PDB file of the backbone (N, CA, C, O) and the ligand in Angstrom, with CONECT records:
HET     ZN  A 101       1
ATOM      1  N   MET A   1     -13.280  15.496  -0.171  1.00  0.00           N
ATOM      2  CA  MET A   1     -12.822  14.436  -1.092  1.00  0.00           C
ATOM      3  C   MET A   1     -11.296  14.433  -1.154  1.00  0.00           C
ATOM      4  O   MET A   1     -10.667  15.470  -1.361  1.00  0.00           O
ATOM      5  N   LEU A   2     -10.715  13.248  -0.971  1.00  0.00           N
ATOM      6  CA  LEU A   2      -9.268  13.123  -0.997  1.00  0.00           C
ATOM      7  C   LEU A   2      -8.761  13.202  -2.432  1.00  0.00           C
ATOM      8  O   LEU A   2      -9.451  12.795  -3.367  1.00  0.00           O
ATOM      9  N   SER A   3      -7.548  13.730  -2.597  1.00  0.00           N
ATOM     10  CA  SER A   3      -6.900  13.707  -3.898  1.00  0.00           C
ATOM     11  C   SER A   3      -6.273  12.330  -4.113  1.00  0.00           C
ATOM     12  O   SER A   3      -6.176  11.525  -3.187  1.00  0.00           O
ATOM     13  N   CYS A   4      -5.847  12.077  -5.357  1.00  0.00           N
ATOM     14  CA  CYS A   4      -5.201  10.801  -5.660  1.00  0.00           C
ATOM     15  C   CYS A   4      -3.942  10.644  -4.811  1.00  0.00           C
ATOM     16  O   CYS A   4      -3.647   9.557  -4.314  1.00  0.00           O
ATOM     17  N   LYS A   5      -3.218  11.725  -4.654  1.00  0.00           N
ATOM     18  CA  LYS A   5      -1.968  11.681  -3.883  1.00  0.00           C
ATOM     19  C   LYS A   5      -2.246  11.318  -2.423  1.00  0.00           C
ATOM     20  O   LYS A   5      -1.584  10.461  -1.838  1.00  0.00           O
ATOM     21  N   GLN A   6      -3.236  11.992  -1.859  1.00  0.00           N
ATOM     22  CA  GLN A   6      -3.588  11.702  -0.463  1.00  0.00           C
ATOM     23  C   GLN A   6      -4.027  10.249  -0.301  1.00  0.00           C
ATOM     24  O   GLN A   6      -3.673   9.574   0.666  1.00  0.00           O
ATOM     25  N   THR A   7      -4.804   9.792  -1.274  1.00  0.00           N
ATOM     26  CA  THR A   7      -5.325   8.428  -1.187  1.00  0.00           C
ATOM     27  C   THR A   7      -4.208   7.409  -1.227  1.00  0.00           C
ATOM     28  O   THR A   7      -4.164   6.492  -0.406  1.00  0.00           O
ATOM     29  N   THR A   8      -3.291   7.568  -2.195  1.00  0.00           N
ATOM     30  CA  THR A   8      -2.207   6.591  -2.311  1.00  0.00           C
ATOM     31  C   THR A   8      -1.276   6.690  -1.109  1.00  0.00           C
ATOM     32  O   THR A   8      -0.709   5.690  -0.669  1.00  0.00           O
ATOM     33  N   GLU A   9      -1.125   7.884  -0.591  1.00  0.00           N
ATOM     34  CA  GLU A   9      -0.274   8.047   0.599  1.00  0.00           C
ATOM     35  C   GLU A   9      -0.877   7.315   1.790  1.00  0.00           C
ATOM     36  O   GLU A   9      -0.184   6.605   2.518  1.00  0.00           O
ATOM     37  N   LEU A  10      -2.164   7.499   1.973  1.00  0.00           N
ATOM     38  CA  LEU A  10      -2.838   6.819   3.085  1.00  0.00           C
ATOM     39  C   LEU A  10      -2.780   5.312   2.902  1.00  0.00           C
ATOM     40  O   LEU A  10      -2.571   4.566   3.858  1.00  0.00           O
ATOM     41  N   ALA A  11      -2.967   4.875   1.665  1.00  0.00           N
ATOM     42  CA  ALA A  11      -2.930   3.437   1.389  1.00  0.00           C
ATOM     43  C   ALA A  11      -1.552   2.886   1.720  1.00  0.00           C
ATOM     44  O   ALA A  11      -1.431   1.795   2.276  1.00  0.00           O
ATOM     45  N   SER A  12      -0.509   3.644   1.376  1.00  0.00           N
ATOM     46  CA  SER A  12       0.854   3.201   1.656  1.00  0.00           C
ATOM     47  C   SER A  12       1.136   3.216   3.152  1.00  0.00           C
ATOM     48  O   SER A  12       1.783   2.315   3.686  1.00  0.00           O
ATOM     49  N   ASN A  13       0.643   4.247   3.814  1.00  0.00           N
ATOM     50  CA  ASN A  13       0.895   4.384   5.249  1.00  0.00           C
ATOM     51  C   ASN A  13       0.327   3.227   6.037  1.00  0.00           C
ATOM     52  O   ASN A  13       0.809   2.901   7.122  1.00  0.00           O
ATOM     53  N   ARG A  14      -0.698   2.610   5.489  1.00  0.00           N
ATOM     54  CA  ARG A  14      -1.317   1.498   6.197  1.00  0.00           C
ATOM     55  C   ARG A  14      -0.328   0.371   6.448  1.00  0.00           C
ATOM     56  O   ARG A  14      -0.526  -0.455   7.339  1.00  0.00           O
ATOM     57  N   LEU A  15       0.737   0.343   5.654  1.00  0.00           N
ATOM     58  CA  LEU A  15       1.753  -0.684   5.860  1.00  0.00           C
ATOM     59  C   LEU A  15       2.439  -0.500   7.204  1.00  0.00           C
ATOM     60  O   LEU A  15       2.823  -1.472   7.856  1.00  0.00           O
ATOM     61  N   ASP A  16       2.586   0.740   7.607  1.00  0.00           N
ATOM     62  CA  ASP A  16       3.371   1.028   8.806  1.00  0.00           C
ATOM     63  C   ASP A  16       2.503   1.387  10.005  1.00  0.00           C
ATOM     64  O   ASP A  16       2.819   1.036  11.142  1.00  0.00           O
ATOM     65  N   ALA A  17       1.405   2.093   9.737  1.00  0.00           N
ATOM     66  CA  ALA A  17       0.572   2.547  10.842  1.00  0.00           C
ATOM     67  C   ALA A  17      -0.902   2.433  10.467  1.00  0.00           C
ATOM     68  O   ALA A  17      -1.261   2.635   9.307  1.00  0.00           O
ATOM     69  N   PRO A  18      -1.747   2.117  11.422  1.00  0.00           N
ATOM     70  CA  PRO A  18      -3.179   2.046  11.138  1.00  0.00           C
ATOM     71  C   PRO A  18      -3.744   3.433  10.854  1.00  0.00           C
ATOM     72  O   PRO A  18      -3.285   4.420  11.429  1.00  0.00           O
ATOM     73  N   ILE A  19      -4.737   3.514   9.970  1.00  0.00           N
ATOM     74  CA  ILE A  19      -5.358   4.802   9.690  1.00  0.00           C
ATOM     75  C   ILE A  19      -6.699   4.881  10.424  1.00  0.00           C
ATOM     76  O   ILE A  19      -7.270   3.861  10.808  1.00  0.00           O
ATOM     77  N   THR A  20      -7.180   6.083  10.608  1.00  0.00           N
ATOM     78  CA  THR A  20      -8.412   6.265  11.372  1.00  0.00           C
ATOM     79  C   THR A  20      -9.623   5.866  10.540  1.00  0.00           C
ATOM     80  O   THR A  20      -9.528   5.685   9.326  1.00  0.00           O
ATOM     81  N   GLY A  21     -10.749   5.733  11.204  1.00  0.00           N
ATOM     82  CA  GLY A  21     -11.997   5.383  10.529  1.00  0.00           C
ATOM     83  C   GLY A  21     -12.362   6.386   9.456  1.00  0.00           C
ATOM     84  O   GLY A  21     -12.832   6.011   8.382  1.00  0.00           O
ATOM     85  N   TRP A  22     -12.146   7.673   9.745  1.00  0.00           N
ATOM     86  CA  TRP A  22     -12.491   8.710   8.772  1.00  0.00           C
ATOM     87  C   TRP A  22     -11.596   8.638   7.541  1.00  0.00           C
ATOM     88  O   TRP A  22     -12.047   8.818   6.410  1.00  0.00           O
ATOM     89  N   GLN A  23     -10.300   8.367   7.793  1.00  0.00           N
ATOM     90  CA  GLN A  23      -9.382   8.243   6.670  1.00  0.00           C
ATOM     91  C   GLN A  23      -9.763   7.057   5.803  1.00  0.00           C
ATOM     92  O   GLN A  23      -9.732   7.126   4.574  1.00  0.00           O
ATOM     93  N   LYS A  24     -10.124   5.964   6.468  1.00  0.00           N
ATOM     94  CA  LYS A  24     -10.518   4.758   5.747  1.00  0.00           C
ATOM     95  C   LYS A  24     -11.736   5.052   4.879  1.00  0.00           C
ATOM     96  O   LYS A  24     -11.825   4.612   3.733  1.00  0.00           O
ATOM     97  N   LEU A  25     -12.661   5.798   5.445  1.00  0.00           N
ATOM     98  CA  LEU A  25     -13.875   6.157   4.723  1.00  0.00           C
ATOM     99  C   LEU A  25     -13.534   6.997   3.495  1.00  0.00           C
ATOM    100  O   LEU A  25     -14.076   6.789   2.410  1.00  0.00           O
ATOM    101  N   GLY A  26     -12.620   7.954   3.690  1.00  0.00           N
ATOM    102  CA  GLY A  26     -12.201   8.812   2.590  1.00  0.00           C
ATOM    103  C   GLY A  26     -11.528   8.027   1.481  1.00  0.00           C
ATOM    104  O   GLY A  26     -11.786   8.249   0.298  1.00  0.00           O
ATOM    105  N   VAL A  27     -10.657   7.103   1.881  1.00  0.00           N
ATOM    106  CA  VAL A  27      -9.968   6.274   0.895  1.00  0.00           C
ATOM    107  C   VAL A  27     -10.975   5.406   0.151  1.00  0.00           C
ATOM    108  O   VAL A  27     -10.919   5.285  -1.073  1.00  0.00           O
ATOM    109  N   GLY A  28     -11.903   4.800   0.904  1.00  0.00           N
ATOM    110  CA  GLY A  28     -12.915   3.937   0.296  1.00  0.00           C
ATOM    111  C   GLY A  28     -13.752   4.701  -0.714  1.00  0.00           C
ATOM    112  O   GLY A  28     -14.053   4.200  -1.797  1.00  0.00           O
ATOM    113  N   LEU A  29     -14.123   5.919  -0.345  1.00  0.00           N
ATOM    114  CA  LEU A  29     -14.936   6.749  -1.217  1.00  0.00           C
ATOM    115  C   LEU A  29     -14.171   7.098  -2.491  1.00  0.00           C
ATOM    116  O   LEU A  29     -14.708   7.031  -3.597  1.00  0.00           O
ATOM    117  N   HIS A  30     -12.916   7.467  -2.312  1.00  0.00           N
ATOM    118  CA  HIS A  30     -12.086   7.824  -3.461  1.00  0.00           C
ATOM    119  C   HIS A  30     -11.903   6.620  -4.389  1.00  0.00           C
ATOM    120  O   HIS A  30     -11.988   6.743  -5.611  1.00  0.00           O
ATOM    121  N   LEU A  31     -11.651   5.458  -3.785  1.00  0.00           N
ATOM    122  CA  LEU A  31     -11.432   4.249  -4.585  1.00  0.00           C
ATOM    123  C   LEU A  31     -12.678   3.883  -5.381  1.00  0.00           C
ATOM    124  O   LEU A  31     -12.590   3.338  -6.481  1.00  0.00           O
ATOM    125  N   ALA A  32     -13.852   4.194  -4.803  1.00  0.00           N
ATOM    126  CA  ALA A  32     -15.097   3.875  -5.484  1.00  0.00           C
ATOM    127  C   ALA A  32     -15.248   4.714  -6.751  1.00  0.00           C
ATOM    128  O   ALA A  32     -15.916   4.308  -7.702  1.00  0.00           O
ATOM    129  N   LEU A  33     -14.610   5.902  -6.751  1.00  0.00           N
ATOM    130  CA  LEU A  33     -14.793   6.839  -7.855  1.00  0.00           C
ATOM    131  C   LEU A  33     -13.604   6.899  -8.801  1.00  0.00           C
ATOM    132  O   LEU A  33     -13.737   7.408  -9.914  1.00  0.00           O
ATOM    133  N   CYS A  34     -12.456   6.397  -8.395  1.00  0.00           N
ATOM    134  CA  CYS A  34     -11.229   6.608  -9.156  1.00  0.00           C
ATOM    135  C   CYS A  34     -10.594   5.275  -9.549  1.00  0.00           C
ATOM    136  O   CYS A  34     -10.076   4.547  -8.702  1.00  0.00           O
ATOM    137  N   ALA A  35     -10.641   4.968 -10.844  1.00  0.00           N
ATOM    138  CA  ALA A  35     -10.128   3.682 -11.341  1.00  0.00           C
ATOM    139  C   ALA A  35      -8.617   3.588 -11.155  1.00  0.00           C
ATOM    140  O   ALA A  35      -8.093   2.511 -10.870  1.00  0.00           O
ATOM    141  N   ASN A  36      -7.920   4.699 -11.315  1.00  0.00           N
ATOM    142  CA  ASN A  36      -6.458   4.688 -11.179  1.00  0.00           C
ATOM    143  C   ASN A  36      -6.041   4.235  -9.791  1.00  0.00           C
ATOM    144  O   ASN A  36      -5.181   3.367  -9.643  1.00  0.00           O
ATOM    145  N   CYS A  37      -6.653   4.826  -8.780  1.00  0.00           N
ATOM    146  CA  CYS A  37      -6.280   4.496  -7.411  1.00  0.00           C
ATOM    147  C   CYS A  37      -6.770   3.101  -7.046  1.00  0.00           C
ATOM    148  O   CYS A  37      -6.164   2.414  -6.224  1.00  0.00           O
ATOM    149  N   ARG A  38      -7.874   2.688  -7.665  1.00  0.00           N
ATOM    150  CA  ARG A  38      -8.348   1.321  -7.425  1.00  0.00           C
ATOM    151  C   ARG A  38      -7.296   0.329  -7.876  1.00  0.00           C
ATOM    152  O   ARG A  38      -7.003  -0.653  -7.194  1.00  0.00           O
ATOM    153  N   ARG A  39      -6.734   0.610  -9.046  1.00  0.00           N
ATOM    154  CA  ARG A  39      -5.705  -0.274  -9.581  1.00  0.00           C
ATOM    155  C   ARG A  39      -4.484  -0.273  -8.663  1.00  0.00           C
ATOM    156  O   ARG A  39      -3.894  -1.313  -8.370  1.00  0.00           O
ATOM    157  N   TYR A  40      -4.135   0.911  -8.231  1.00  0.00           N
ATOM    158  CA  TYR A  40      -2.988   1.044  -7.335  1.00  0.00           C
ATOM    159  C   TYR A  40      -3.218   0.280  -6.038  1.00  0.00           C
ATOM    160  O   TYR A  40      -2.335  -0.432  -5.558  1.00  0.00           O
ATOM    161  N   ALA A  41      -4.419   0.437  -5.477  1.00  0.00           N
ATOM    162  CA  ALA A  41      -4.732  -0.211  -4.204  1.00  0.00           C
ATOM    163  C   ALA A  41      -4.703  -1.725  -4.349  1.00  0.00           C
ATOM    164  O   ALA A  41      -4.295  -2.447  -3.439  1.00  0.00           O
ATOM    165  N   LYS A  42      -5.145  -2.188  -5.516  1.00  0.00           N
ATOM    166  CA  LYS A  42      -5.153  -3.628  -5.769  1.00  0.00           C
ATOM    167  C   LYS A  42      -3.724  -4.163  -5.778  1.00  0.00           C
ATOM    168  O   LYS A  42      -3.422  -5.194  -5.177  1.00  0.00           O
ATOM    169  N   GLN A  43      -2.867  -3.446  -6.466  1.00  0.00           N
ATOM    170  CA  GLN A  43      -1.443  -3.783  -6.513  1.00  0.00           C
ATOM    171  C   GLN A  43      -0.852  -3.792  -5.116  1.00  0.00           C
ATOM    172  O   GLN A  43      -0.139  -4.713  -4.717  1.00  0.00           O
ATOM    173  N   LEU A  44      -1.169  -2.749  -4.398  1.00  0.00           N
ATOM    174  CA  LEU A  44      -0.622  -2.568  -3.056  1.00  0.00           C
ATOM    175  C   LEU A  44      -1.056  -3.713  -2.156  1.00  0.00           C
ATOM    176  O   LEU A  44      -0.271  -4.240  -1.368  1.00  0.00           O
ATOM    177  N   LYS A  45      -2.320  -4.086  -2.290  1.00  0.00           N
ATOM    178  CA  LYS A  45      -2.869  -5.163  -1.483  1.00  0.00           C
ATOM    179  C   LYS A  45      -2.090  -6.446  -1.730  1.00  0.00           C
ATOM    180  O   LYS A  45      -1.760  -7.188  -0.805  1.00  0.00           O
ATOM    181  N   PHE A  46      -1.805  -6.684  -3.007  1.00  0.00           N
ATOM    182  CA  PHE A  46      -1.061  -7.882  -3.366  1.00  0.00           C
ATOM    183  C   PHE A  46       0.327  -7.857  -2.749  1.00  0.00           C
ATOM    184  O   PHE A  46       0.762  -8.826  -2.128  1.00  0.00           O
ATOM    185  N   LEU A  47       1.011  -6.744  -2.926  1.00  0.00           N
ATOM    186  CA  LEU A  47       2.365  -6.619  -2.386  1.00  0.00           C
ATOM    187  C   LEU A  47       2.351  -6.701  -0.868  1.00  0.00           C
ATOM    188  O   LEU A  47       3.243  -7.277  -0.245  1.00  0.00           O
ATOM    189  N   GLN A  48       1.310  -6.106  -0.293  1.00  0.00           N
ATOM    190  CA  GLN A  48       1.163  -6.098   1.151  1.00  0.00           C
ATOM    191  C   GLN A  48       1.037  -7.523   1.678  1.00  0.00           C
ATOM    192  O   GLN A  48       1.608  -7.877   2.710  1.00  0.00           O
ATOM    193  N   ARG A  49       0.276  -8.330   0.943  1.00  0.00           N
ATOM    194  CA  ARG A  49       0.063  -9.711   1.343  1.00  0.00           C
ATOM    195  C   ARG A  49       1.388 -10.479   1.266  1.00  0.00           C
ATOM    196  O   ARG A  49       1.745 -11.226   2.177  1.00  0.00           O
ATOM    197  N   VAL A  50       2.097 -10.276   0.168  1.00  0.00           N
ATOM    198  CA  VAL A  50       3.394 -10.928   0.007  1.00  0.00           C
ATOM    199  C   VAL A  50       4.320 -10.513   1.137  1.00  0.00           C
ATOM    200  O   VAL A  50       4.992 -11.333   1.764  1.00  0.00           O
ATOM    201  N   PHE A  51       4.328  -9.204   1.372  1.00  0.00           N
ATOM    202  CA  PHE A  51       5.212  -8.642   2.376  1.00  0.00           C
ATOM    203  C   PHE A  51       4.886  -9.179   3.760  1.00  0.00           C
ATOM    204  O   PHE A  51       5.784  -9.571   4.504  1.00  0.00           O
ATOM    205  N   THR A  52       3.606  -9.199   4.108  1.00  0.00           N
ATOM    206  CA  THR A  52       3.171  -9.677   5.417  1.00  0.00           C
ATOM    207  C   THR A  52       3.501 -11.149   5.581  1.00  0.00           C
ATOM    208  O   THR A  52       4.006 -11.572   6.621  1.00  0.00           O
ATOM    209  N   ASN A  53       3.210 -11.928   4.540  1.00  0.00           N
ATOM    210  CA  ASN A  53       3.523 -13.355   4.603  1.00  0.00           C
ATOM    211  C   ASN A  53       5.007 -13.568   4.800  1.00  0.00           C
ATOM    212  O   ASN A  53       5.431 -14.436   5.563  1.00  0.00           O
ATOM    213  N   ALA A  54       5.788 -12.766   4.106  1.00  0.00           N
ATOM    214  CA  ALA A  54       7.236 -12.910   4.185  1.00  0.00           C
ATOM    215  C   ALA A  54       7.708 -12.667   5.610  1.00  0.00           C
ATOM    216  O   ALA A  54       8.599 -13.349   6.116  1.00  0.00           O
ATOM    217  N   ASP A  55       7.086 -11.673   6.244  1.00  0.00           N
ATOM    218  CA  ASP A  55       7.479 -11.371   7.616  1.00  0.00           C
ATOM    219  C   ASP A  55       6.994 -12.438   8.575  1.00  0.00           C
ATOM    220  O   ASP A  55       7.674 -12.762   9.549  1.00  0.00           O
ATOM    221  N   ASN A  56       5.833 -12.978   8.305  1.00  0.00           N
ATOM    222  CA  ASN A  56       5.188 -13.856   9.282  1.00  0.00           C
ATOM    223  C   ASN A  56       5.671 -15.296   9.257  1.00  0.00           C
ATOM    224  O   ASN A  56       6.036 -15.843  10.298  1.00  0.00           O
ATOM    225  N   GLN A  57       5.678 -15.916   8.089  1.00  0.00           N
ATOM    226  CA  GLN A  57       5.843 -17.374   8.142  1.00  0.00           C
ATOM    227  C   GLN A  57       6.421 -17.997   6.897  1.00  0.00           C
ATOM    228  O   GLN A  57       7.612 -17.851   6.622  1.00  0.00           O
ATOM    229  N   ALA A  58       5.590 -18.693   6.137  1.00  0.00           N
ATOM    230  CA  ALA A  58       6.059 -19.620   5.114  1.00  0.00           C
ATOM    231  C   ALA A  58       7.071 -19.013   4.139  1.00  0.00           C
ATOM    232  O   ALA A  58       8.081 -19.639   3.818  1.00  0.00           O
ATOM    233  N   LEU A  59       6.795 -17.784   3.667  1.00  0.00           N
ATOM    234  CA  LEU A  59       7.656 -17.201   2.659  1.00  0.00           C
ATOM    235  C   LEU A  59       8.935 -16.610   3.250  1.00  0.00           C
ATOM    236  O   LEU A  59       9.842 -16.215   2.518  1.00  0.00           O
ATOM    237  N   GLY A  60       8.996 -16.557   4.555  1.00  0.00           N
ATOM    238  CA  GLY A  60      10.124 -15.946   5.222  1.00  0.00           C
ATOM    239  C   GLY A  60      11.479 -16.347   4.670  1.00  0.00           C
ATOM    240  O   GLY A  60      12.278 -15.483   4.306  1.00  0.00           O
ATOM    241  N   PRO A  61      11.750 -17.635   4.603  1.00  0.00           N
ATOM    242  CA  PRO A  61      13.066 -18.084   4.128  1.00  0.00           C
ATOM    243  C   PRO A  61      13.331 -17.736   2.671  1.00  0.00           C
ATOM    244  O   PRO A  61      14.482 -17.721   2.235  1.00  0.00           O
ATOM    245  N   LEU A  62      12.256 -17.453   1.902  1.00  0.00           N
ATOM    246  CA  LEU A  62      12.422 -17.199   0.475  1.00  0.00           C
ATOM    247  C   LEU A  62      12.866 -15.771   0.190  1.00  0.00           C
ATOM    248  O   LEU A  62      13.465 -15.497  -0.849  1.00  0.00           O
ATOM    249  N   LEU A  63      12.576 -14.878   1.103  1.00  0.00           N
ATOM    250  CA  LEU A  63      12.897 -13.473   0.868  1.00  0.00           C
ATOM    251  C   LEU A  63      13.990 -13.016   1.826  1.00  0.00           C
ATOM    252  O   LEU A  63      13.852 -13.111   3.046  1.00  0.00           O
ATOM    253  N   SER A  64      15.058 -12.529   1.256  1.00  0.00           N
ATOM    254  CA  SER A  64      16.127 -11.985   2.094  1.00  0.00           C
ATOM    255  C   SER A  64      15.705 -10.635   2.665  1.00  0.00           C
ATOM    256  O   SER A  64      14.736 -10.040   2.193  1.00  0.00           O
ATOM    257  N   ASP A  65      16.409 -10.157   3.653  1.00  0.00           N
ATOM    258  CA  ASP A  65      16.136  -8.834   4.192  1.00  0.00           C
ATOM    259  C   ASP A  65      16.241  -7.783   3.104  1.00  0.00           C
ATOM    260  O   ASP A  65      15.480  -6.816   3.075  1.00  0.00           O
ATOM    261  N   GLU A  66      17.197  -7.989   2.212  1.00  0.00           N
ATOM    262  CA  GLU A  66      17.406  -7.036   1.129  1.00  0.00           C
ATOM    263  C   GLU A  66      16.186  -6.994   0.203  1.00  0.00           C
ATOM    264  O   GLU A  66      15.775  -5.921  -0.239  1.00  0.00           O
ATOM    265  N   ALA A  67      15.617  -8.155  -0.084  1.00  0.00           N
ATOM    266  CA  ALA A  67      14.436  -8.219  -0.944  1.00  0.00           C
ATOM    267  C   ALA A  67      13.254  -7.516  -0.285  1.00  0.00           C
ATOM    268  O   ALA A  67      12.510  -6.788  -0.942  1.00  0.00           O
ATOM    269  N   ARG A  68      13.090  -7.737   1.005  1.00  0.00           N
ATOM    270  CA  ARG A  68      11.999  -7.067   1.726  1.00  0.00           C
ATOM    271  C   ARG A  68      12.175  -5.554   1.687  1.00  0.00           C
ATOM    272  O   ARG A  68      11.221  -4.797   1.507  1.00  0.00           O
ATOM    273  N   GLN A  69      13.422  -5.141   1.862  1.00  0.00           N
ATOM    274  CA  GLN A  69      13.725  -3.717   1.821  1.00  0.00           C
ATOM    275  C   GLN A  69      13.362  -3.146   0.452  1.00  0.00           C
ATOM    276  O   GLN A  69      12.823  -2.044   0.349  1.00  0.00           O
ATOM    277  N   ARG A  70      13.666  -3.915  -0.600  1.00  0.00           N
ATOM    278  CA  ARG A  70      13.364  -3.474  -1.963  1.00  0.00           C
ATOM    279  C   ARG A  70      11.866  -3.325  -2.153  1.00  0.00           C
ATOM    280  O   ARG A  70      11.407  -2.361  -2.766  1.00  0.00           O
ATOM    281  N   ILE A  71      11.098  -4.282  -1.628  1.00  0.00           N
ATOM    282  CA  ILE A  71       9.642  -4.223  -1.756  1.00  0.00           C
ATOM    283  C   ILE A  71       9.108  -2.982  -1.052  1.00  0.00           C
ATOM    284  O   ILE A  71       8.269  -2.256  -1.584  1.00  0.00           O
ATOM    285  N   ARG A  72       9.611  -2.760   0.146  1.00  0.00           N
ATOM    286  CA  ARG A  72       9.172  -1.585   0.909  1.00  0.00           C
ATOM    287  C   ARG A  72       9.468  -0.304   0.127  1.00  0.00           C
ATOM    288  O   ARG A  72       8.643   0.608   0.056  1.00  0.00           O
ATOM    289  N   GLN A  73      10.666  -0.261  -0.457  1.00  0.00           N
ATOM    290  CA  GLN A  73      11.075   0.908  -1.227  1.00  0.00           C
ATOM    291  C   GLN A  73      10.157   1.102  -2.431  1.00  0.00           C
ATOM    292  O   GLN A  73       9.767   2.225  -2.752  1.00  0.00           O
ATOM    293  N   LYS A  74       9.821   0.003  -3.086  1.00  0.00           N
ATOM    294  CA  LYS A  74       8.962   0.046  -4.259  1.00  0.00           C
ATOM    295  C   LYS A  74       7.582   0.594  -3.898  1.00  0.00           C
ATOM    296  O   LYS A  74       7.004   1.395  -4.632  1.00  0.00           O
ATOM    297  N   LEU A  75       7.071   0.149  -2.761  1.00  0.00           N
ATOM    298  CA  LEU A  75       5.768   0.612  -2.322  1.00  0.00           C
ATOM    299  C   LEU A  75       5.807   2.113  -2.061  1.00  0.00           C
ATOM    300  O   LEU A  75       4.855   2.829  -2.371  1.00  0.00           O
ATOM    301  N   GLN A  76       6.910   2.581  -1.491  1.00  0.00           N
ATOM    302  CA  GLN A  76       7.025   4.009  -1.218  1.00  0.00           C
ATOM    303  C   GLN A  76       7.126   4.789  -2.508  1.00  0.00           C
ATOM    304  O   GLN A  76       6.511   5.846  -2.649  1.00  0.00           O
ATOM    305  N   ASP A  77       7.905   4.271  -3.461  1.00  0.00           N
ATOM    306  CA  ASP A  77       8.032   4.929  -4.766  1.00  0.00           C
ATOM    307  C   ASP A  77       6.675   5.026  -5.443  1.00  0.00           C
ATOM    308  O   ASP A  77       6.319   6.070  -5.989  1.00  0.00           O
ATOM    309  N   ALA A  78       5.924   3.940  -5.406  1.00  0.00           N
ATOM    310  CA  ALA A  78       4.621   3.899  -6.057  1.00  0.00           C
ATOM    311  C   ALA A  78       3.696   4.945  -5.459  1.00  0.00           C
ATOM    312  O   ALA A  78       2.875   5.532  -6.164  1.00  0.00           O
ATOM    313  N   GLY A  79       3.828   5.179  -4.162  1.00  0.00           N
ATOM    314  CA  GLY A  79       2.973   6.152  -3.500  1.00  0.00           C
ATOM    315  C   GLY A  79       3.273   7.573  -3.915  1.00  0.00           C
ATOM    316  O   GLY A  79       2.449   8.467  -3.722  1.00  0.00           O
ATOM    317  N   ASN A  80       4.458   7.790  -4.488  1.00  0.00           N
ATOM    318  CA  ASN A  80       4.861   9.143  -4.865  1.00  0.00           C
ATOM    319  C   ASN A  80       4.776   9.380  -6.365  1.00  0.00           C
ATOM    320  O   ASN A  80       5.378  10.324  -6.877  1.00  0.00           O
ATOM    321  N   HIS A  81       4.029   8.527  -7.082  1.00  0.00           N
ATOM    322  CA  HIS A  81       4.087   8.545  -8.541  1.00  0.00           C
ATOM    323  C   HIS A  81       3.589   9.840  -9.166  1.00  0.00           C
ATOM    324  O   HIS A  81       4.040  10.207 -10.251  1.00  0.00           O
ATOM    325  N   ASP A  82       2.666  10.547  -8.504  1.00  0.00           N
ATOM    326  CA  ASP A  82       2.093  11.724  -9.182  1.00  0.00           C
ATOM    327  C   ASP A  82       2.651  13.044  -8.622  1.00  0.00           C
ATOM    328  O   ASP A  82       1.972  14.070  -8.643  1.00  0.00           O
ATOM    329  N   ASP A  83       3.837  13.005  -8.146  1.00  0.00           N
ATOM    330  CA  ASP A  83       4.483  14.238  -7.667  1.00  0.00           C
ATOM    331  C   ASP A  83       4.828  15.155  -8.826  1.00  0.00           C
ATOM    332  O   ASP A  83       5.377  16.237  -8.615  1.00  0.00           O
TER     333      ASP A  83
HETATM  334 ZN    ZN A 101      -7.457   8.630  -7.440  1.00  0.00          ZN2+
END
């Protein structure tokens, strides 16, 4: 069973690198049991969508490079919340 820290770290890492099937399974299992990480993952998903859209197309002109950098930083900070 993954810890909350491991789960949020894996969830954050998905922004940069794909995770393995086993890791995905572990995260899914943890999220099913842990409301805190579920909330975090939901937030992350939202930010991830904004971030991806910003990189890809329509929202691109709306977000400066600096804003994207800030979002990335925020996601990393959020992943380290229970240190
Ligand atoms: Zn958790």
